[in-house]
Z-matrix of the N, CA and C atoms (Angstrom, degrees):
N
C 1 1.444
C 2 1.513 1 109.70
N 3 1.329 2 112.84 1 148.31
C 4 1.459 3 119.87 2 -179.26
C 5 1.513 4 109.41 3 -95.93
N 6 1.318 5 115.02 4 142.03
C 7 1.462 6 118.75 5 175.13
C 8 1.512 7 108.46 6 -92.09
N 9 1.279 8 116.12 7 170.80
C 10 1.458 9 120.38 8 -178.80
C 11 1.513 10 112.34 9 -67.90
N 12 1.345 11 118.32 10 -19.54
C 13 1.454 12 121.22 11 -176.70
C 14 1.514 13 112.07 12 -87.14
N 15 1.275 14 118.37 13 -16.75
C 16 1.459 15 120.52 14 179.96
C 17 1.521 16 109.73 15 -84.16
N 18 1.323 17 115.64 16 138.47
C 19 1.455 18 119.87 17 178.22
C 20 1.512 19 108.96 18 -101.92
N 21 1.308 20 112.76 19 138.84
C 22 1.453 21 118.76 20 -179.80
C 23 1.524 22 108.07 21 -102.63
N 24 1.296 23 116.64 22 128.12
C 25 1.460 24 121.29 23 177.40
C 26 1.509 25 106.98 24 -105.45
N 27 1.335 26 112.97 25 119.27
C 28 1.464 27 117.46 26 179.32
C 29 1.512 28 108.42 27 -83.41
N 30 1.297 29 115.95 28 144.68
C 31 1.460 30 117.70 29 178.25
C 32 1.538 31 110.07 30 -65.99
N 33 1.314 32 116.10 31 144.47
C 34 1.456 33 121.18 32 -179.27
C 35 1.523 34 109.67 33 -70.41
N 36 1.307 35 116.01 34 145.86
C 37 1.474 36 118.37 35 175.76
C 38 1.527 37 110.05 36 -60.30
N 39 1.315 38 115.28 37 163.72
C 40 1.461 39 120.16 38 -175.24
C 41 1.525 40 112.53 39 -62.71
N 42 1.326 41 117.49 40 -33.47
C 43 1.464 42 119.69 41 -176.08
C 44 1.526 43 112.93 42 -78.40
N 45 1.310 44 118.61 43 -12.44
C 46 1.458 45 121.54 44 -179.77
C 47 1.522 46 108.52 45 -83.69
N 48 1.308 47 116.13 46 134.04
C 49 1.457 48 119.82 47 -179.60
C 50 1.524 49 110.31 48 -74.80
N 51 1.297 50 116.54 49 166.94
C 52 1.463 51 121.96 50 -174.07
C 53 1.522 52 112.73 51 -61.25
N 54 1.275 53 119.98 52 -33.59
C 55 1.455 54 121.56 53 -177.22
C 56 1.528 55 112.56 54 -70.06
N 57 1.349 56 118.54 55 -14.71
C 58 1.462 57 121.80 56 176.67
C 59 1.533 58 112.15 57 -78.91
N 60 1.297 59 117.55 58 -16.70
C 61 1.466 60 119.21 59 -176.48
C 62 1.521 61 110.24 60 -73.27
N 63 1.323 62 115.43 61 142.45
C 64 1.458 63 121.57 62 -178.26
C 65 1.521 64 109.99 63 -109.96
N 66 1.309 65 113.82 64 148.64
C 67 1.470 66 118.95 65 176.39
C 68 1.524 67 108.52 66 -81.37
N 69 1.323 68 116.46 67 172.21
C 70 1.458 69 121.32 68 179.93
C 71 1.509 70 110.78 69 -63.09
N 72 1.336 71 117.92 70 -32.00
C 73 1.450 72 120.83 71 178.48
C 74 1.531 73 111.62 72 -67.68
N 75 1.311 74 116.35 73 -34.89
C 76 1.464 75 120.66 74 -177.66
C 77 1.524 76 112.33 75 -76.63
N 78 1.258 77 118.18 76 -21.22
C 79 1.455 78 120.49 77 -179.03
C 80 1.516 79 111.24 78 95.87
N 81 1.299 80 115.29 79 -176.91
C 82 1.470 81 120.93 80 -177.02
C 83 1.533 82 109.79 81 -68.26
N 84 1.308 83 115.05 82 151.36
C 85 1.465 84 119.49 83 -179.66
C 86 1.535 85 110.11 84 -70.50
N 87 1.281 86 114.63 85 150.83
C 88 1.464 87 121.05 86 -178.81
C 89 1.517 88 108.21 87 -98.18
N 90 1.309 89 115.24 88 138.63
C 91 1.457 90 119.89 89 178.65
C 92 1.535 91 107.61 90 -71.87
N 93 1.296 92 115.88 91 132.29
C 94 1.460 93 121.05 92 -179.47
C 95 1.533 94 109.39 93 -67.21
N 96 1.335 95 115.65 94 150.12
C 97 1.461 96 120.47 95 -177.75
C 98 1.522 97 112.30 96 -65.59
N 99 1.276 98 118.16 97 -36.94
C 100 1.456 99 121.60 98 -178.34
C 101 1.508 100 113.12 99 -81.55
N 102 1.295 101 116.82 100 -1.43
C 103 1.460 102 121.05 101 -176.79
C 104 1.519 103 111.92 102 -70.26
N 105 1.316 104 117.18 103 -32.98
C 106 1.465 105 120.60 104 -175.96
C 107 1.535 106 110.48 105 -125.12
N 108 1.297 107 116.99 106 65.24
C 109 1.464 108 121.48 107 179.66
C 110 1.522 109 108.71 108 -79.46
N 111 1.325 110 115.81 109 130.37
C 112 1.454 111 120.84 110 176.86
C 113 1.530 112 107.39 111 -91.03
N 114 1.311 113 115.59 112 99.88
C 115 1.462 114 121.79 113 -176.03
C 116 1.527 115 111.30 114 -62.08
N 117 1.308 116 117.95 115 -35.61
C 118 1.468 117 121.53 116 -179.11
C 119 1.524 118 110.79 117 -62.99
N 120 1.320 119 117.33 118 -46.89
C 121 1.458 120 120.97 119 179.51
C 122 1.524 121 110.32 120 -67.27
N 123 1.327 122 117.03 121 -43.10
C 124 1.458 123 121.04 122 179.00
C 125 1.531 124 111.03 123 -61.29
N 126 1.314 125 117.50 124 -44.82
C 127 1.463 126 121.86 125 178.42
C 128 1.527 127 110.57 126 -63.24
N 129 1.314 128 116.87 127 -43.74
C 130 1.466 129 120.88 128 178.47
C 131 1.520 130 111.54 129 -61.93
N 132 1.312 131 116.89 130 -41.68
C 133 1.465 132 121.06 131 179.49
C 134 1.526 133 110.80 132 -64.55
N 135 1.321 134 117.44 133 -44.94
C 136 1.465 135 121.21 134 178.78
C 137 1.524 136 110.12 135 -64.30
N 138 1.323 137 117.29 136 -41.55
C 139 1.460 138 121.56 137 177.96
C 140 1.533 139 110.85 138 -61.86
N 141 1.316 140 116.78 139 -40.98
C 142 1.460 141 121.28 140 178.01
C 143 1.530 142 110.70 141 -62.67
N 144 1.321 143 116.68 142 -43.49
C 145 1.465 144 120.47 143 178.14
C 146 1.526 145 110.60 144 -61.70
N 147 1.323 146 117.11 145 -43.85
C 148 1.471 147 121.17 146 179.89
C 149 1.526 148 110.06 147 -61.94
N 150 1.328 149 117.84 148 -44.41
C 151 1.468 150 121.48 149 -179.97
C 152 1.526 151 110.81 150 -63.19
N 153 1.325 152 117.33 151 -42.48
C 154 1.474 153 120.62 152 179.31
C 155 1.522 154 110.23 153 -64.10
N 156 1.324 155 118.10 154 -43.11
C 157 1.467 156 120.89 155 179.70
C 158 1.527 157 110.37 156 -63.67
N 159 1.325 158 117.70 157 -43.66
C 160 1.467 159 120.91 158 178.22
C 161 1.528 160 110.36 159 -62.98
N 162 1.329 161 117.65 160 -41.79
C 163 1.469 162 120.90 161 178.31
C 164 1.525 163 110.93 162 -62.67
N 165 1.313 164 117.11 163 -40.08
C 166 1.471 165 120.34 164 178.21
C 167 1.526 166 110.44 165 -65.21
N 168 1.310 167 116.61 166 -43.77
C 169 1.473 168 120.06 167 179.17
C 170 1.523 169 110.60 168 -61.70
N 171 1.324 170 117.61 169 -45.03
C 172 1.461 171 121.33 170 178.85
C 173 1.527 172 110.31 171 -63.97
N 174 1.322 173 117.24 172 -43.17
C 175 1.464 174 120.96 173 179.33
C 176 1.517 175 112.11 174 -61.91
N 177 1.328 176 116.99 175 -45.50
C 178 1.464 177 120.33 176 178.81
C 179 1.527 178 110.03 177 -64.29
N 180 1.322 179 117.11 178 -40.11
C 181 1.464 180 120.60 179 178.15
C 182 1.517 181 112.14 180 -62.77
N 183 1.330 182 116.74 181 -43.95
C 184 1.464 183 120.55 182 178.93
C 185 1.528 184 110.56 183 -64.84
N 186 1.329 185 117.10 184 -41.91
C 187 1.459 186 120.81 185 178.91
C 188 1.528 187 110.31 186 -62.37
N 189 1.338 188 116.44 187 -46.30
C 190 1.465 189 120.41 188 -179.66
C 191 1.523 190 110.51 189 -62.61
N 192 1.331 191 117.38 190 -41.03
C 193 1.463 192 121.25 191 179.14
C 194 1.522 193 110.99 192 -63.42
N 195 1.332 194 117.25 193 -43.33
C 196 1.465 195 119.76 194 -179.76
C 197 1.524 196 110.83 195 -66.49
N 198 1.339 197 116.79 196 -39.16
C 199 1.460 198 119.42 197 178.19
C 200 1.522 199 110.96 198 -66.10
N 201 1.323 200 117.15 199 -39.39
C 202 1.455 201 121.01 200 178.41
C 203 1.519 202 110.26 201 -64.61
N 204 1.337 203 116.61 202 -44.10
C 205 1.468 204 120.68 203 179.31
C 206 1.524 205 110.76 204 -63.35
N 207 1.330 206 117.28 205 -41.47
C 208 1.464 207 121.02 206 178.33
C 209 1.517 208 110.12 207 -63.92
N 210 1.326 209 116.22 208 -44.81
C 211 1.468 210 120.27 209 179.64
C 212 1.522 211 110.20 210 -62.99
N 213 1.331 212 116.83 211 -42.70
C 214 1.458 213 121.48 212 -179.36
C 215 1.518 214 110.02 213 -64.53
N 216 1.334 215 117.46 214 -43.23
C 217 1.460 216 121.23 215 178.97
C 218 1.523 217 110.38 216 -62.60
N 219 1.327 218 117.50 217 -43.74
C 220 1.462 219 120.92 218 178.09
C 221 1.529 220 110.84 219 -62.71
N 222 1.328 221 116.32 220 -42.27
C 223 1.462 222 120.28 221 179.76
C 224 1.527 223 110.40 222 -64.91
N 225 1.337 224 117.21 223 -41.61
C 226 1.464 225 120.57 224 177.43
C 227 1.519 226 110.32 225 -63.08
N 228 1.334 227 116.42 226 -41.78
C 229 1.464 228 120.30 227 179.87
C 230 1.525 229 110.38 228 -63.87
N 231 1.336 230 117.05 229 -44.58
C 232 1.453 231 120.82 230 178.49
C 233 1.523 232 110.61 231 -64.37
N 234 1.344 233 116.15 232 -40.35
C 235 1.465 234 120.08 233 178.09
C 236 1.515 235 111.35 234 -64.19
N 237 1.342 236 116.80 235 -41.20
C 238 1.455 237 120.79 236 179.29
C 239 1.523 238 110.26 237 -66.54
N 240 1.321 239 117.25 238 -40.66
C 241 1.463 240 120.52 239 178.36
C 242 1.520 241 109.83 240 -62.88
N 243 1.327 242 117.13 241 -38.37
C 244 1.455 243 121.03 242 178.26
C 245 1.527 244 110.51 243 -66.14
N 246 1.337 245 117.12 244 -41.68
C 247 1.466 246 120.96 245 178.54
C 248 1.522 247 110.60 246 -62.98
N 249 1.330 248 116.51 247 -42.95
C 250 1.464 249 120.39 248 179.13
C 251 1.523 250 109.70 249 -60.77
N 252 1.315 251 116.97 250 -41.27
C 253 1.465 252 121.16 251 179.56
C 254 1.529 253 110.60 252 -63.55
N 255 1.341 254 116.89 253 -45.31
C 256 1.464 255 121.24 254 -179.39
C 257 1.524 256 110.20 255 -63.35
N 258 1.337 257 116.97 256 -45.36
C 259 1.464 258 120.68 257 -179.86
C 260 1.523 259 110.29 258 -64.27
N 261 1.323 260 116.96 259 -41.49
C 262 1.463 261 121.02 260 179.25
C 263 1.535 262 110.76 261 -62.02
N 264 1.331 263 116.90 262 -43.20
C 265 1.465 264 120.42 263 178.04
C 266 1.525 265 111.13 264 -63.85
N 267 1.348 266 115.61 265 -42.30
C 268 1.466 267 119.82 266 178.80
C 269 1.526 268 110.61 267 -62.37
N 270 1.317 269 116.69 268 -44.01
C 271 1.461 270 121.02 269 -179.81
C 272 1.529 271 110.48 270 -62.55
N 273 1.338 272 116.74 271 -42.62
C 274 1.460 273 120.68 272 179.55
C 275 1.528 274 110.37 273 -63.46
N 276 1.329 275 117.33 274 -42.02
C 277 1.469 276 120.79 275 177.85
C 278 1.522 277 110.74 276 -63.68
N 279 1.327 278 116.82 277 -42.19
C 280 1.466 279 120.63 278 179.69
C 281 1.527 280 110.93 279 -64.53
N 282 1.334 281 116.63 280 -43.39
C 283 1.468 282 119.39 281 177.99
C 284 1.520 283 111.62 282 -63.97
N 285 1.316 284 116.51 283 -40.18
C 286 1.463 285 120.43 284 177.96
C 287 1.521 286 109.84 285 -63.34
N 288 1.345 287 116.49 286 -43.22
C 289 1.463 288 120.66 287 179.75
C 290 1.524 289 111.21 288 -64.98
N 291 1.315 290 118.96 289 -32.72
C 292 1.466 291 122.37 290 -177.44
C 293 1.526 292 112.84 291 -84.85
N 294 1.309 293 118.52 292 -18.09
C 295 1.454 294 120.07 293 -170.15
C 296 1.521 295 114.54 294 -88.72
N 297 1.304 296 119.41 295 -9.43
C 298 1.462 297 119.88 296 -176.28
C 299 1.517 298 112.46 297 -111.36
N 300 1.329 299 114.24 298 172.40
C 301 1.453 300 121.76 299 175.00
C 302 1.527 301 108.28 300 -92.88
N 303 1.335 302 116.55 301 151.21
C 304 1.449 303 119.80 302 177.32
C 305 1.505 304 111.38 303 163.34
N 306 1.324 305 115.44 304 -166.33
C 307 1.459 306 121.28 305 177.62
C 308 1.519 307 108.54 306 -116.37
N 309 1.328 308 116.29 307 144.35
C 310 1.458 309 121.65 308 178.09
C 311 1.521 310 109.11 309 -82.81
N 312 1.315 311 117.68 310 177.44
C 313 1.458 312 122.44 311 -179.50
C 314 1.527 313 111.83 312 -64.82
N 315 1.338 314 117.35 313 -30.26
C 316 1.473 315 119.85 314 -178.91
C 317 1.534 316 112.31 315 -94.24
N 318 1.347 317 117.31 316 13.45
C 319 1.455 318 120.91 317 172.38
C 320 1.523 319 115.64 318 92.31
N 321 1.284 320 119.44 319 -0.70
C 322 1.466 321 121.08 320 179.94
C 323 1.528 322 109.43 321 -81.26
N 324 1.312 323 115.13 322 154.74
C 325 1.457 324 120.44 323 179.04
C 326 1.512 325 108.44 324 -86.90
N 327 1.331 326 114.70 325 136.96
C 328 1.466 327 118.71 326 177.26
C 329 1.515 328 109.23 327 -115.71
N 330 1.316 329 114.70 328 148.19
C 331 1.450 330 121.76 329 176.90
C 332 1.514 331 109.07 330 -144.89
N 333 1.334 332 117.79 331 163.23
C 334 1.463 333 120.12 332 -178.76
C 335 1.526 334 111.12 333 -58.73
N 336 1.329 335 115.90 334 146.59
C 337 1.467 336 121.89 335 -174.95
C 338 1.526 337 111.63 336 -60.68
N 339 1.328 338 116.64 337 -37.17
C 340 1.474 339 119.51 338 179.13
C 341 1.526 340 111.33 339 -62.28
N 342 1.327 341 115.96 340 -43.57
C 343 1.471 342 120.59 341 179.33
C 344 1.520 343 110.13 342 -66.59
N 345 1.334 344 117.97 343 -39.75
C 346 1.464 345 121.85 344 178.66
C 347 1.523 346 110.70 345 -61.97
N 348 1.319 347 117.26 346 -40.73
C 349 1.472 348 120.04 347 179.18
C 350 1.526 349 110.66 348 -66.47
N 351 1.321 350 118.13 349 -38.42
C 352 1.472 351 120.94 350 177.54
C 353 1.525 352 110.73 351 -61.34
N 354 1.338 353 115.61 352 -43.77
C 355 1.468 354 119.36 353 -179.80
C 356 1.527 355 111.62 354 -65.12
N 357 1.346 356 117.21 355 -39.36
C 358 1.469 357 120.68 356 179.15
C 359 1.527 358 109.60 357 -64.52
N 360 1.313 359 117.60 358 -44.41
C 361 1.463 360 121.10 359 -179.66
C 362 1.528 361 109.65 360 -62.88
N 363 1.316 362 117.54 361 -43.47
C 364 1.459 363 121.44 362 -179.95
C 365 1.525 364 110.53 363 -62.76
N 366 1.374 365 116.83 364 -43.21
C 367 1.464 366 120.56 365 179.05
C 368 1.517 367 111.83 366 -63.30
N 369 1.332 368 116.73 367 -42.73
C 370 1.465 369 121.38 368 -179.24
C 371 1.532 370 109.91 369 -66.10
N 372 1.328 371 115.95 370 -36.78
C 373 1.467 372 119.61 371 179.05
C 374 1.507 373 112.79 372 -68.56
N 375 1.310 374 119.29 373 -39.00
C 376 1.459 375 123.15 374 179.65
C 377 1.513 376 111.07 375 -72.92
N 378 1.333 377 116.86 376 -33.03
C 379 1.464 378 120.43 377 -177.97
C 380 1.519 379 112.87 378 -72.15
N 381 1.312 380 119.61 379 -23.90
C 382 1.461 381 122.43 380 -177.64
C 383 1.523 382 112.66 381 -83.21
N 384 1.315 383 119.43 382 -8.95
C 385 1.458 384 122.33 383 -177.58
C 386 1.465 385 112.83 384 -81.42
């Protein structure tokens, strides 16, 4: 029978090399950490990491896409507002140019469109008599 003070040294498994064996003074051998790997837990952990990384990539992509779309929409709106302003200014200049009396660059006389239409109607009316 063994007393409580005696240490028992278990023989090393066959796959353990000789340098892993411990003497009675060193105590019982310690099971290596990699000896009992739980593949199910390890696989689940790796799968969880992969899913989280994919979710982050998708989330960042969706965020970037929404920001790009918002920026593009704002830029289009600003561009459209600028176009409306340019067209409005052009129209105002054209109306101003058409509304007064004067001479054109090539020497012709200009008059307001309303007055020109009155003169055309009057001429057409006199010519038919």
